[in-house]
C-alpha positions, 0 to 999 in steps of 0.5 A, spaced: 915 389 787 920 384 789 923 381 795 929 380 793 933 386 797 937 389 791 940 395 796 944 394 803 941 393 808 944 399 812 943 406 814 942 411 809 942 418 808 939 422 803 940 430 803 934 434 803 930 428 800 922 430 798 917 426 802 912 428 796 913 423 789 909 423 784 905 416 784 900 413 779 893 413 782 892 405 784 886 401 780 880 403 783 881 410 785 877 415 782 883 418 778 882 411 774 875 412 772 875 414 765 882 411 763 882 407 757 883 400 758 890 397 756 892 393 750 888 386 749 895 383 748 897 383 756 891 380 758 892 374 754 897 368 757 905 369 754 905 362 753 899 359 749 901 352 752 898 354 758 892 357 761 895 362 765 902 365 768 898 367 774 902 361 778 909 365 777 906 372 780 908 372 787 902 371 792 902 378 795 901 381 789 894 379 788 892 383 794 897 388 793 892 393 791 889 393 798 895 396 801 895 402 796 894 409 798 889 414 794 892 420 792 884 423 791 882 420 798 888 420 802 886 413 805 887 406 804 882 400 804 878 399 811 882 395 815 877 390 815 879 389 808 886 388 810 884 381 814 884 375 812 877 372 812 879 365 814 882 368 821 881 376 821 888 377 821 893 381 817 897 377 811 903 374 814 908 378 811 905 385 814 905 383 821 911 386 825 916 381 827 916 379 834 923 383 837 921 389 831 924 395 835 919 400 831 913 400 827 913 400 820 908 402 814 904 397 811 902 402 805 905 399 798 906 404 792 904 402 784 909 401 780 909 403 772 911 397 770 905 392 767 904 385 769 904 380 764 897 377 763 894 382 767 891 390 766 894 391 773 901 393 774 906 390 779 906 393 787 912 395 790 912 391 797 911 395 804 916 397 809 914 392 813 914 386 807 921 389 806 923 388 813 920 381 814 924 379 807 930 381 810 929 377 816 928 371 812 934 372 809 938 372 815 939 379 816 940 381 824 937 388 825 941 389 832 948 389 827 946 394 824 944 402 826 938 402 823 932 407 824 925 407 822 927 413 817 932 409 814 927 403 812 923 409 809 929 411 805 930 403 803 924 402 800 924 409 795 931 406 793 928 400 792 923 402 788 927 407 784 932 402 782 926 397 779 923 404 775 929 405 773 931 398 770 924 399 767 926 405 763 932 401 761 928 395 758 923 400 754 929 403 751 932 396 748 924 395 747 923 400 742 927 396 737 921 392 737 915 397 737 913 395 730 912 388 732 909 389 738 906 396 739 902 395 745 909 394 748 912 390 753 910 387 760 913 383 766 912 376 767 916 375 773 923 376 776 929 373 780 935 375 784 942 372 783 946 376 787 952 371 787 951 369 780 955 374 776 954 375 768 960 374 764 959 381 762 961 382 770 966 378 770 970 380 765 969 387 767 972 385 774 978 382 771 979 388 767 979 391 774 972 394 775 968 392 781 963 387 781 956 388 781 953 388 788 946 385 786 943 382 779 936 380 777 934 377 771 927 380 768 922 376 764 918 380 759 912 378 755 913 382 748 906 380 745 907 373 746 914 372 746 918 372 753 924 375 753 930 375 758 933 381 761 940 381 765 940 387 770 947 388 774 947 393 780 953 397 781 954 402 787 954 409 784 956 413 790 952 418 794 944 417 795 941 423 791 935 427 792 931 422 787 933 417 791 938 414 786 945 412 787 945 405 783 949 405 776 945 399 772 947 395 766 941 392 763 941 388 757 937 383 753 941 376 755 944 372 749 938 367 749 936 368 742 938 370 735 933 376 736 937 378 742 944 377 739 942 382 733 939 387 738 945 387 742 950 388 736 946 393 733 947 397 739 953 396 740 955 399 733 950 405 734 954 406 741 961 405 737 959 410 732 955 415 735 
């Protein structure tokens, strides 16, 4: 999904990690035939003053489904369909870097996170896209002892972090199930690794470590945009499900509704 590298660019070792994970089939795959359409609310712009919010969606999401593997056919779209018709070349972010030491997969995985103003879901970056994004941010691969297998693991950690974050957001959004029965969708997101939240700073003054990353996710709650702050903390060894991050997810203090939600949940935790 995002190309803000939430996971450190270091060698990652997992113990007996399963190579076969259950993922939702991509749109257009035979397994999708006969499924009910998503809630119509999601296809409406979250901001009535704008005709569409599609400009906030990264460009690589528009062609992402061309790189999804179908669980039924076991294949991705034909290579010709992956080429830019203007120059018959793959998208730039799927091209190997000039000094890349090994080949990386260009296959992408569909997330469980609905895209706002669309019936599609967000699609995670491929190994090649992630590599190129890290290079663009100034990462020097020669400084790290990194292998092809490490990139495979890093992508799965990245994807698992996002799935875990969305599950935490859904827990908060359950407080608004009556007003938004169709559930939320993700409008946009951004990495703010060095912009520590007030909560993270207060925790650090109390002796706790600072998060290694921070994201702000903007969701569409049936027409209302709500910002969530996500702090990522190191949780130790990577387990078999590619989880090692401890997430602190909560709605930002941007509205009275968010303040009330935070107060209610704090009270429930205190009295439970």
